PAZAPA-4460 file (N, C-alpha, C; in steps of 0.05 Angstrom, whole numbers, plus 32768, in hexadecimal, padded with zeros to 4 digits):
% residues 188
    n_x    n_y    n_z   ca_x   ca_y   ca_z    c_x    c_y    c_z   seq   type   mol
   7E3B   8068   7FCE   7E4B   8051   7FC5   7E5C   805B   7FAB     1      M     A
   7E52   806C   7F99   7E5E   8077   7F84   7E79   8087   7F8C     2      K     A
   7E79   8092   7FA3   7E92   80A2   7FAC   7EA3   808C   7FB8     3      M     A
   7E9C   8078   7FC6   7EAE   8063   7FD0   7EBA   8057   7FB6     4      L     A
   7EAF   8050   7FA4   7EBB   8044   7F8C   7ECF   8055   7F7D     5      I     A
   7EC6   8071   7F7C   7EDA   8084   7F70   7EF6   8086   7F85     6      L     A
   7EF0   8082   7F9F   7F07   8085   7FB2   7F15   806D   7FB1     7      A     A
   7F0A   8058   7FAE   7F1A   803D   7FA9   7F28   803C   7F8C     8      L     A
   7F1E   8049   7F78   7F29   8049   7F5F   7F44   805B   7F61     9      T     A
   7F40   8070   7F6D   7F56   8085   7F71   7F69   807B   7F81    10      G     A
   7F63   806A   7F97   7F75   805E   7FA8   7F85   8048   7F98    11      L     A
   7F78   803B   7F87   7F87   8025   7F78   7F95   8031   7F65    12      C     A
   7F91   8046   7F5C   7FA5   8052   7F47   7FBC   805B   7F57    13      L     A
   7FB8   8067   7F70   7FD0   806C   7F81   7FE0   8056   7F88    14      L     A
   7FD1   8041   7F93   7FDE   802A   7F9E   7FEC   8019   7F86    15      V     A
   7FDA   8015   7F70   7FE4   8007   7F5A   7FFF   8015   7F50    16      G     A
   8001   802D   7F4D   8017   8038   7F42   8031   8035   7F57    17      A     A
   802C   8031   7F70   8040   8031   7F84   8049   8014   7F88    18      S     A
   8033   8000   7F85   803E   7FE4   7F8A   8043   7FD1   7F72    19      V     A
   802E   7FD0   7F62   8032   7FBF   7F4A   804A   7FC7   7F3A    20      I     A
   805F   7FB8   7F37   8074   7FBD   7F28   808C   7FC6   7F3D    21      G     A
   808C   7FBB   7F55   809F   7FBE   7F65   80B8   7FAE   7F5F    22      R     A
   80B5   7F9E   7F4C   80CC   7F8C   7F47   80E0   7F9B   7F37    23      A     A
   80F9   7F98   7F3E   810E   7FA1   7F30   8114   7F95   7F16    24      S     A
   8124   7FA1   7F03   8127   7F92   7EE9   813A   7F7B   7EEF    25      P     A
   813B   7F68   7EDD   8149   7F4D   7EE0   8164   7F54   7EE8    26      P     A
   8170   7F68   7EDA   818D   7F6D   7EE0   8194   7F76   7EFA    27      G     A
   8180   7F7B   7F09   8185   7F85   7F27   817F   7F73   7F38    28      D     A
   8186   7F58   7F36   8184   7F41   7F48   8168   7F3C   7F4F    29      A     A
   8155   7F48   7F3D   813A   7F44   7F3E   812C   7F48   7F59    30      S     A
   8135   7F5E   7F65   812C   7F62   7F83   8115   7F74   7F84    31      K     A
   8105   7F71   7F97   80EA   7F7E   7F9A   80E8   7F88   7FB7    32      A     A
   80D6   7F9A   7FBA   80D0   7FA2   7FD5   80E7   7FAF   7FE2    33      A     A
   80F5   7FC1   7FD6   810E   7FCE   7FDF   8125   7FB9   7FE3    34      G     A
   8125   7FA7   7FD6   8139   7F92   7FD6   8133   7F7C   7FEC    35      G     A
   811E   7F7B   7FF8   8117   7F69   8010   8112   7F4D   8007    36      A     A
   8109   7F47   7FEE   8102   7F2F   7FE6   8106   7F2C   7FC7    37      S     A
   811B   7F1B   7FBF   811E   7F15   7FA1   8107   7F08   7F93    38      P     A
   8104   7F0E   7F7C   80EF   7EFC   7F70   80FC   7EE9   7F62    39      I     A
   80F1   7ED0   7F68   8102   7EBB   7F5A   8102   7EBB   7F3B    40      P     A
   8116   7EB6   7F30   811A   7EBC   7F14   8107   7EAA   7F02    41      L     A
   80FF   7E93   7F10   80E9   7E86   7EFE   80CE   7E8F   7EFF    42      N     A
   80CC   7EA6   7F11   80B1   7EB6   7F13   80AF   7ED1   7F07    43      L     A
   80C8   7EDA   7EFA   80C7   7EF6   7EF1   80B4   7EF7   7ED6    44      L     A
   80B3   7EE5   7EC7   809B   7EE8   7EB1   8082   7EE7   7EBC    45      N     A
   807C   7ED8   7ED1   8062   7EDB   7EDF   805D   7EF6   7EEA    46      D     A
   806F   7F01   7EF7   806F   7F1B   7F03   8068   7F30   7EEF    47      A     A
   8078   7F30   7ED7   8071   7F44   7EC4   8053   7F3F   7EBA    48      R     A
   804C   7F26   7EB6   8031   7F1E   7EAA   801A   7F2B   7EBF    49      E     A
   8021   7F28   7ED9   800E   7F30   7EEB   800B   7F4F   7EED    50      A     A
   8023   7F5A   7EEB   8022   7F7A   7EEA   8016   7F83   7ED1    51      K     A
   801C   7F77   7EB9   800D   7F80   7EA2   7FEF   7F79   7EA4    52      S     A
   7FE3   7F64   7EAE   7FC9   7F60   7EB4   7FBF   7F78   7EC5    53      A     A
   7FCD   7F7C   7ED9   7FC2   7F93   7EED   7FC0   7FAE   7EDB    54      F     A
   7FD7   7FB3   7ECD   7FD5   7FCD   7EC2   7FC0   7FCF   7EA9    55      D     A
   7FB5   7FBB   7EA1   7FA0   7FB8   7E8F   7F83   7FB5   7E98    56      H     A
   7F84   7FB6   7EB2   7F6A   7FB3   7EC0   7F60   7F98   7EC4    57      G     A
   7F6F   7F85   7EC1   7F6A   7F68   7EC0   7F71   7F60   7EDE    58      L     A
   7F63   7F68   7EF1   7F6A   7F66   7F0C   7F65   7F46   7F16    59      F     A
   7F51   7F39   7F0C   7F50   7F1D   7F15   7F66   7F0E   7F0A    60      L     A
   7F6C   7F10   7EEF   7F83   7F06   7EE2   7F9C   7F08   7EF1    61      D     A
   7FA1   7F20   7EFA   7FB6   7F28   7F08   7FB9   7F19   7F24    62      S     A
   7FA0   7F18   7F31   7F9D   7F09   7F47   7FA7   7EEB   7F45    63      Q     A
   7F9C   7EDF   7F33   7FA1   7EC1   7F2C   7FC0   7EBD   7F27    64      K     A
   7FCA   7ECF   7F1C   7FEA   7ECB   7F15   7FF9   7ECE   7F31    65      I     A
   7FF2   7EE2   7F40   8001   7EE7   7F5A   7FFC   7ED0   7F6C    66      Y     A
   7FE3   7EC6   7F6B   7FDA   7EB0   7F7D   7FEC   7E99   7F76    67      E     A
   7FEF   7E96   7F5C   8000   7E7C   7F51   801E   7E82   7F5A    68      K     A
   8028   7E99   7F55   8044   7EA1   7F60   8046   7E9A   7F7B    69      M     A
   802F   7EA2   7F8C   8034   7E9E   7FAA   8038   7E83   7FB0    70      L     A
   802D   7E6F   7FA2   802C   7E51   7FAA   804D   7E4B   7FA7    71      N     A
   805B   7E55   7F92   8076   7E50   7F90   8088   7E5C   7FA0    72      E     A
   8080   7E77   7FAA   8091   7E88   7FB9   8081   7E96   7FD1    73      A     A
   8079   7E85   7FE5   8065   7E8E   7FF9   806F   7EA5   8009    74      P     A
   8087   7EAC   800B   8091   7EBF   801F   809E   7ED7   800E    75      D     A
   8093   7ED9   7FF7   80A1   7EEF   7FE6   8092   7F09   7FEB    76      N     A
   80A2   7F1F   7FF5   8094   7F37   7FFA   8087   7F44   7FE2    77      V     A
   8094   7F44   7FCD   808C   7F4E   7FB2   806C   7F42   7FAB    78      Y     A
   806F   7F27   7FAE   8054   7F1B   7FA4   803F   7F20   7FB9    79      I     A
   8045   7F1E   7FD4   8033   7F23   7FE7   8025   7F3D   7FE7    80      L     A
   8037   7F53   7FE4   802E   7F6C   7FE3   801D   7F75   7FCA    81      S     A
   8028   7F6A   7FB3   8017   7F70   7F9C   7FFC   7F60   7F9B    82      N     A
   7FFE   7F49   7FA4   7FE4   7F39   7FA6   7FD1   7F4B   7FBC    83      L     A
   7FDD   7F55   7FD3   7FCA   7F63   7FE2   7FBD   7F7C   7FD2    84      G     A
   7FCC   7F89   7FC2   7FC2   7FA0   7FB1   7FAC   7F94   7F9F    85      V     A
   7FB2   7F7A   7F92   7F9E   7F71   7F7E   7F86   7F69   7F8D    86      V     A
   7F87   7F60   7FA7   7F6F   7F58   7FB7   7F60   7F72   7FBE    87      Y     A
   7F71   7F84   7FC5   7F64   7FA0   7FCD   7F53   7FA7   7FB3    88      F     A
   7F5F   7FA9   7F9B   7F52   7FB1   7F82   7F39   7FA2   7F7C    89      R     A
   7F39   7F89   7F84   7F21   7F77   7F7E   7F0F   7F76   7F98    90      N     A
   7F13   7F89   7FAA   7F02   7F91   7FC1   7F00   7F76   7FD4    91      Q     A
   7F16   7F67   7FD4   7F19   7F53   7FE7   7F2A   7F59   7FFC    92      Q     A
   7F1D   7F6A   800D   7F31   7F78   8024   7F3A   7F67   8036    93      L     A
   7F2F   7F53   803F   7F38   7F40   8052   7F51   7F2F   8048    94      K     A
   7F4E   7F25   802D   7F64   7F1A   8022   7F7E   7F2D   801E    95      L     A
   7F75   7F46   8016   7F8B   7F59   8015   7F97   7F5D   8030    96      A     A
   7F8B   7F5F   8046   7F96   7F63   8061   7FA8   7F4E   8064    97      E     A
   7F9D   7F34   8063   7FAD   7F1D   8067   7FC9   7F1B   8059    98      D     A
   7FC8   7F23   803D   7FDF   7F22   802F   7FF4   7F37   8036    99      S     A
   7FEA   7F4F   803D   7FF8   7F66   8047   8006   7F5F   8060   100      L     A
   7FF6   7F56   8074   8000   7F4D   808C   8017   7F36   808A   101      K     A
   8015   7F24   8077   8028   7F0E   8072   8041   7F1E   8068   102      K     A
   803F   7F30   8054   8055   7F3D   804C   8063   7F4D   8060   103      A     A
   8055   7F59   8074   8061   7F68   808B   8071   7F54   809D   104      I     A
   8068   7F3C   80A1   8072   7F2A   80B0   808C   7F21   80A6   105      S     A
   808C   7F1C   808B   80A5   7F16   807A   80BC   7F2D   807C   106      V     A
   80B1   7F45   8075   80C1   7F5B   8073   80B7   7F74   8085   107      A     A
   80BC   7F75   809E   80AF   7F87   80AF   80BA   7FA6   80A9   108      P     A
   80CD   7FA9   8099   80D9   7FC3   8091   80D0   7FCC   8078   109      Q     A
   80BC   7FBF   806C   80AF   7FC6   8052   809A   7FDA   8055   110      D     A
   80A2   7FF3   8053   8090   8008   8057   8076   800A   8045   111      A     A
   8078   7FFF   802F   8062   7FFE   801C   804F   7FE8   8025   112      F     A
   8056   7FD1   802E   8040   7FC0   8039   8033   7FCD   8053   113      S     A
   803E   7FDC   8063   8035   7FE7   807D   8020   7FFE   8070   114      H     A
   8027   800D   805D   8018   8020   8051   7FFE   8016   8045   115      F     A
   8001   7FFF   8033   7FEC   7FF6   8025   7FD7   7FE8   8038   116      T     A
   7FE0   7FDC   804C   7FD0   7FD0   8061   7FC0   7FE7   8070   117      L     A
   7FCC   7FFE   8073   7FBF   8014   807D   7FAA   801F   806C   118      G     A
   7FAE   801C   8052   7F96   8025   803E   7F80   8012   803F   119      V     A
   7F85   7FFA   8042   7F72   7FE3   804A   7F62   7FEC   8062   120      V     A
   7F72   7FF0   8073   7F61   7FF6   808D   7F4F   800F   808C   121      Y     A
   7F5A   8021   807E   7F50   803D   807A   7F35   8039   806A   122      Y     A
   7F36   8028   8056   7F1E   8022   8045   7F08   8018   8057   123      T     A
   7F12   8005   806A   7EFC   7FF6   807B   7EF6   800A   8094   124      E     A
   7EFF   8026   8092   7EF7   8037   80AA   7F04   802F   80C3   125      K     A
   7F1A   801F   80C2   7F28   8015   80DB   7F3D   802A   80DD   126      R     A
   7F38   8043   80E8   7F4A   8057   80E6   7F60   8055   80F9   127      N     A
   7F5D   804A   8110   7F73   8046   8123   7F89   8031   8117   128      Q     A
   7F7E   801E   810E   7F8F   800C   80FF   7F9D   8015   80E7   129      D     A
   7F90   8024   80DA   7F9D   8032   80C1   7FB3   8045   80CA   130      A     A
   7FAD   8057   80DF   7FC0   8069   80EC   7FD8   8059   80F3   131      A     A
   7FD8   8042   8101   7FEF   8034   810B   7FFE   802B   80F4   132      N     A
   7FEF   8023   80DC   8002   8015   80C8   800C   802C   80B7   133      S     A
   7FFE   8045   80B6   800D   805E   80A8   8025   8067   80BA   134      F     A
   8021   8064   80D5   803A   806F   80E7   804F   8059   80E2   135      A     A
   804B   8040   80DD   805F   802C   80DE   806D   8033   80C3   136      R     A
   8060   8037   80AB   806C   803E   8095   807E   8057   8095   137      A     A
   8073   806C   80A5   8082   8084   80A7   8099   8082   80B7   138      L     A
   8098   806E   80CB   80B0   806B   80DC   80C5   805E   80CB   139      A     A
   80BE   804F   80B7   80D3   8042   80A8   80DC   8055   8091   140      I     A
   80CB   8063   8086   80D0   807A   8075   80C2   8094   8078   141      N     A
   80CF   80A5   8089   80C1   80BF   808F   80B7   80CF   8077   142      P     A
   80C3   80CC   8060   80BE   80DD   804C   80A8   80CE   8037   143      N     A
   8098   80BB   8041   8087   80AB   802E   806D   80C0   8030   144      Y     A
   806F   80CC   8017   8057   80E2   8013   8039   80D4   8014   145      R     A
   8037   80BF   8008   801A   80B1   8007   8016   80AB   8026   146      D     A
   8024   809F   8036   801E   809B   8051   801A   80B1   8062   147      A     A
   8028   80C9   805B   8024   80E2   806A   8009   80ED   8061   148      Q     A
   7FFE   80E9   804A   7FE6   80F4   803F   7FD0   80E6   804D   149      G     A
   7FD3   80CB   804D   7FBC   80BA   805B   7FBD   80BE   8078   150      Y     A
   7FD3   80C3   8083   7FD4   80C9   80A2   7FC4   80E2   80A9   151      M     A
   7FC6   80F4   8097   7FB7   810F   809B   7F9D   8109   8099   152      Y     A
   7F91   80FA   8084   7F76   80F4   8080   7F6C   80E4   8099   153      L     A
   7F7C   80D0   80A2   7F74   80C0   80BB   7F6E   80D2   80D1   154      V     A
   7F80   80E7   80D4   7F80   80F9   80EE   7F67   810C   80E9   155      R     A
   7F63   8114   80CE   7F50   812B   80CC   7F38   8125   80BB   156      H     A
   7F37   810D   80AF   7F20   8105   809F   7F0E   80F3   80AE   157      G     A
   7EFC   80E3   80A0   7EE9   80D0   80AC   7EE4   80B9   8099   158      S     A
   7EF8   80AD   808F   7EF5   8095   807E   7EFD   8098   8063   159      G     A
   7EF8   8083   804F   7F02   8081   8039   7EF6   8099   8024   160      P     A
   7EDF   80A6   802C   7ED4   80B9   801C   7ED7   80D7   8028   161      I     A
   7EEB   80D9   803B   7EF0   80F1   8047   7EF2   8109   8035   162      A     A
   7EE9   8121   803E   7EEF   8135   802B   7F0B   813D   8026   163      P     A
   7F10   814A   8013   7F2B   814F   800C   7F34   8167   801D   164      Q     A
   7F4D   8163   8027   7F55   817B   8038   7F59   8195   8027   165      P     A
   7F55   81AA   8034   7F55   81C5   8023   7F74   81D1   802C   166      T     A
   7F7A   81E4   801A   7F93   81F3   8020   7F94   81FC   803E   167      L     A
   7F7B   8209   8047   7F78   8212   8062   7F80   81FB   8078   168      G     A
   7F76   81E4   8073   7F7A   81CE   8083   7F9B   81C8   8085   169      D     A
   7FA7   81CA   806C   7FC7   81C3   806F   7FD3   81DA   807B   170      F     A
   7FC8   81F3   8078   7FD7   8209   8083   7FD2   8209   80A5   171      E     A
   7FBB   8200   80AD   7FB3   81FD   80C9   7FC8   81E8   80D4   172      T     A
   7FCB   81D2   80C9   7FDD   81BC   80D1   7FF9   81C5   80CF   173      E     A
   8000   81D6   80BE   801D   81DF   80BA   801F   81F2   80D2   174      H     A
   800C   8205   80D9   8011   8216   80EE   8012   8206   8108   175      E     A
   8004   81F3   810C   8006   81E4   8123   8021   81D5   8129   176      R     A
   802A   81CD   8110   8045   81C0   8112   805C   81D4   811B   177      L     A
   8057   81ED   810E   806A   8205   8116   8068   820A   8132   178      I     A
   804F   820A   813F   804D   8211   8158   8058   81FA   8169   179      R     A
   8059   81E2   8162   8062   81CB   8170   807F   81CC   8173   180      Q     A
   808A   81D8   815E   80A8   81DB   8161   80B5   81C2   8152   181      G     A
   80CF   81BF   8159   80E1   81AA   8147   80DE   818C   8152   182      P     A
   80CA   8187   8163   80C6   816D   8170   80BD   815B   8157   183      K     A
   80C2   8141   8157   80B9   8131   8142   809B   8128   8149   184      P     A
   8089   8125   8138   806D   811B   813B   806F   8101   8145   185      L     A
   805F   80FE   8158   805F   80E0   8163   8048   80D2   8156   186      A     A
   804D   80B5   8152   8037   80A8   8141   8022   80A8   8155   187      P     A
   800A   80A0   8148   7FF1   80A0   8159   7FF3   8086   816B   188      L     A
***
């Protein structure tokens, strides 16, 4: 249990750094999620407050703010994906999954939402679903390093507390890719 909590904490640090704060500055048309969904100007202060609460470890406060924002802008990708991260952080995995699936339905090209949904699945040991989500994120952004790393763990690990890959593991994988030749890797 202790290792699972450590894995979740590490993941939240990774996910939190990547997700919370996806809002662009107000001078940039207040766009989030790669420009897919503008944050309504009347919600910018709430977005900043929710991010600040998250950054200070006040995850339930952050959740309440994002839920309030969602009532005013139910199809906003920024709100949906950040709420998914907050639900994940609060170990409400079903709510995280639902929020991220809705974000993907609104913005299918949002690699981050696909990646984060994959992390939720990975945490639940739903490795095939996780691999599919990571593959979608990588199809959108082939250079998405976090998705590449989790895809490796899904293929070679066994759940959220999988052993860390060693240098030898990476060398073996690298050698296999060299033998395979220049063909692109197919998603699972």
